[in-house]
DRENBASE-825919 format. One record per residue: residue number from 1; y, x, z of N, C-alpha, C in turn. Coordinates in steps of 0.001 Angstrom, whole numbers, padded with zeros to 6 digits, always signed. Each point is the difference from the previous one (the first is absolute). Layout:
// DRENBASE-825919
<rodren pos="NUM" n_Y="Y" n_X="X" n_Z="Z" ca_Y="Y" ca_X="X" ca_Z="Z" c_Y="Y" c_X="X" c_Z="Z"/>
...
//
This chain:
// DRENBASE-825919
<rodren pos="1" n_Y="+047125" n_X="+115887" n_Z="+057301" ca_Y="+000823" ca_X="-001101" ca_Z="-000494" c_Y="+000741" c_X="-000693" c_Z="+001149"/>
<rodren pos="2" n_Y="-000680" n_X="-000084" n_Z="+001152" ca_Y="+000646" ca_X="-000628" ca_Z="+001155" c_Y="+001263" c_X="+000750" c_Z="+000411"/>
<rodren pos="3" n_Y="-000083" n_X="+001333" n_Z="-000033" ca_Y="+001153" ca_X="+000803" ca_Z="+000409" c_Y="+001181" c_X="-000201" c_Z="-000935"/>
<rodren pos="4" n_Y="-000282" n_X="-000168" n_Z="-001283" ca_Y="+001074" ca_X="-000227" ca_Z="-000977" c_Y="+000730" c_X="-001303" c_Z="+000331"/>
<rodren pos="5" n_Y="-000747" n_X="-001036" n_Z="+000352" ca_Y="+000612" ca_X="-001284" ca_Z="+000345" c_Y="+000838" c_X="+000121" c_Z="+001264"/>
<rodren pos="6" n_Y="-000518" n_X="+000721" n_Z="+000987" ca_Y="+000737" ca_X="+000178" ca_Z="+001257" c_Y="+001296" c_X="+000769" c_Z="-000246"/>
<rodren pos="7" n_Y="-000090" n_X="+001094" n_Z="-000760" ca_Y="+001191" ca_X="+000807" ca_Z="-000293" c_Y="+001020" c_X="-000808" c_Z="-000790"/>
<rodren pos="8" n_Y="-000471" n_X="-000778" n_Z="-000976" ca_Y="+000908" ca_X="-000838" ca_Z="-000788" c_Y="+000673" c_X="-001047" c_Z="+000881"/>
<rodren pos="9" n_Y="-000748" n_X="-000594" n_Z="+000924" ca_Y="+000573" ca_X="-001004" ca_Z="+000891" c_Y="+001059" c_X="+000611" c_Z="+000909"/>
<rodren pos="10" n_Y="-000282" n_X="+001185" n_Z="+000543" ca_Y="+000972" ca_X="+000670" ca_Z="+000869" c_Y="+001249" c_X="+000374" c_Z="-000786"/>
<rodren pos="11" n_Y="-000191" n_X="+000527" n_Z="-001207" ca_Y="+001137" ca_X="+000367" ca_Z="-000838" c_Y="+000846" c_X="-001222" c_Z="-000329"/>
<rodren pos="12" n_Y="-000646" n_X="-001106" n_Z="-000361" ca_Y="+000720" ca_X="-001234" ca_Z="-000308" c_Y="+000786" c_X="-000484" c_Z="+001212"/>
<rodren pos="13" n_Y="-000614" n_X="+000052" n_Z="+001184" ca_Y="+000682" ca_X="-000436" ca_Z="+001211" c_Y="+001222" c_X="+000869" c_Z="+000291"/>
<rodren pos="14" n_Y="-000161" n_X="+001324" n_Z="-000144" ca_Y="+001125" ca_X="+000900" ca_Z="+000262" c_Y="+001141" c_X="-000238" c_Z="-000982"/>
<rodren pos="15" n_Y="-000333" n_X="-000216" n_Z="-001268" ca_Y="+001041" ca_X="-000293" ca_Z="-000992" c_Y="+000698" c_X="-001316" c_Z="+000329"/>
<rodren pos="16" n_Y="-000770" n_X="-001033" n_Z="+000329" ca_Y="+000572" ca_X="-001304" ca_Z="+000338" c_Y="+000898" c_X="+000115" c_Z="+001227"/>
<rodren pos="17" n_Y="-000484" n_X="+000714" n_Z="+001018" ca_Y="+000773" ca_X="+000175" ca_Z="+001224" c_Y="+001297" c_X="+000749" c_Z="-000283"/>
<rodren pos="18" n_Y="-000099" n_X="+001058" n_Z="-000790" ca_Y="+001190" ca_X="+000782" ca_Z="-000313" c_Y="+001013" c_X="-000775" c_Z="-000813"/>
<rodren pos="19" n_Y="-000470" n_X="-000805" n_Z="-000961" ca_Y="+000923" ca_X="-000720" ca_Z="-000877" c_Y="+000619" c_X="-001217" c_Z="+000675"/>
<rodren pos="20" n_Y="-000798" n_X="-000771" n_Z="+000712" ca_Y="+000484" ca_X="-001271" ca_Z="+000522" c_Y="+000411" c_X="+000033" c_Z="+001461"/>
<rodren pos="21" n_Y="-000530" n_X="+000924" n_Z="+000773" ca_Y="+000319" ca_X="+000043" ca_Z="+001430" c_Y="+000681" c_X="+001295" c_Z="+000405"/>
<rodren pos="22" n_Y="+000332" n_X="+000834" n_Z="-000970" ca_Y="+000641" ca_X="+001294" ca_Z="+000245" c_Y="-000827" c_X="+000828" c_Z="+000986"/>
<rodren pos="23" n_Y="-001346" n_X="-000088" n_Z="-000116" ca_Y="-000880" ca_X="+000827" ca_Z="+000810" c_Y="-000142" c_X="-000436" c_Z="+001442"/>
<rodren pos="24" n_Y="+000302" n_X="-001262" n_Z="+000289" ca_Y="-000049" ca_X="-000475" ca_Z="+001392" c_Y="-001392" c_X="+000153" c_Z="+000604"/>
<rodren pos="25" n_Y="-001022" n_X="-000492" n_Z="-000707" ca_Y="-001354" ca_X="+000057" ca_Z="+000558" c_Y="-000497" c_X="+001429" c_Z="+000112"/>
<rodren pos="26" n_Y="+000339" n_X="+000829" n_Z="-000978" ca_Y="-000380" ca_X="+001406" ca_Z="+000058" c_Y="+000650" c_X="+000671" c_Z="+001208"/>
<rodren pos="27" n_Y="+001261" n_X="-000321" n_Z="+000249" ca_Y="+000720" ca_X="+000576" ca_Z="+001131" c_Y="-000650" c_X="-000413" c_Z="+001321"/>
<rodren pos="28" n_Y="-000336" n_X="-001275" n_Z="+000124" ca_Y="-000644" ca_X="-000486" ca_Z="+001221" c_Y="-001355" c_X="+000666" c_Z="+000187"/>
<rodren pos="29" n_Y="-000760" n_X="+000129" n_Z="-001089" ca_Y="-001321" ca_X="+000618" ca_Z="+000077" c_Y="+000097" c_X="+001452" c_Z="+000447"/>
<rodren pos="30" n_Y="+000913" n_X="+000751" n_Z="-000595" ca_Y="+000172" ca_X="+001411" ca_Z="+000366" c_Y="+000406" c_X="+000118" c_Z="+001462"/>
<rodren pos="31" n_Y="+000891" n_X="-000874" n_Z="+000451" ca_Y="+000453" ca_X="+000042" ca_Z="+001386" c_Y="-001159" c_X="-000274" c_Z="+000964"/>
<rodren pos="32" n_Y="-000815" n_X="-001011" n_Z="-000326" ca_Y="-001141" ca_X="-000328" ca_Z="+000857" c_Y="-001033" c_X="+001122" c_Z="+000024"/>
<rodren pos="33" n_Y="-000295" n_X="+000574" n_Z="-001167" ca_Y="-000983" ca_X="+001078" ca_Z="-000069" c_Y="+000478" c_X="+001209" c_Z="+000797"/>
<rodren pos="34" n_Y="+001271" n_X="+000348" n_Z="-000134" ca_Y="+000504" ca_X="+001154" ca_Z="+000741" c_Y="-000013" c_X="-000274" c_Z="+001503"/>
<rodren pos="35" n_Y="+000256" n_X="-001254" n_Z="+000398" ca_Y="-000058" ca_X="-000355" ca_Z="+001412" c_Y="-001428" c_X="+000124" c_Z="+000531"/>
<rodren pos="36" n_Y="-000967" n_X="-000444" n_Z="-000788" ca_Y="-001408" ca_X="+000086" ca_Z="+000400" c_Y="-000428" c_X="+001463" c_Z="+000096"/>
<rodren pos="37" n_Y="+000408" n_X="+000806" n_Z="-000969" ca_Y="-000351" ca_X="+001432" ca_Z="+000014" c_Y="+000581" c_X="+000672" c_Z="+001230"/>
<rodren pos="38" n_Y="+001263" n_X="-000311" n_Z="+000329" ca_Y="+000619" ca_X="+000577" ca_Z="+001201" c_Y="-000757" c_X="-000433" c_Z="+001248"/>
<rodren pos="39" n_Y="-000426" n_X="-001267" n_Z="+000056" ca_Y="-000742" ca_X="-000514" ca_Z="+001143" c_Y="-001346" c_X="+000700" c_Z="+000149"/>
<rodren pos="40" n_Y="-000695" n_X="+000200" n_Z="-001125" ca_Y="-001324" ca_X="+000600" ca_Z="+000030" c_Y="+000079" c_X="+001484" c_Z="+000356"/>
<rodren pos="41" n_Y="+000991" n_X="+000700" n_Z="-000577" ca_Y="+000097" ca_X="+001438" ca_Z="+000220" c_Y="+000690" c_X="+000339" c_Z="+001322"/>
<rodren pos="42" n_Y="+000534" n_X="-001002" n_Z="+000661" ca_Y="+000617" ca_X="+000228" ca_Z="+001309" c_Y="+001436" c_X="+000439" c_Z="-000136"/>
//
């Protein structure tokens, strides 16, 4: 049940971000994650 709530919360956030911010937070998150991955993998 916990996983269902987490997945629903993430889905709601992504929909909200896409509709109201044109994916701004998602874009920033992807950029940061890719930067961290590049840093870790050298």
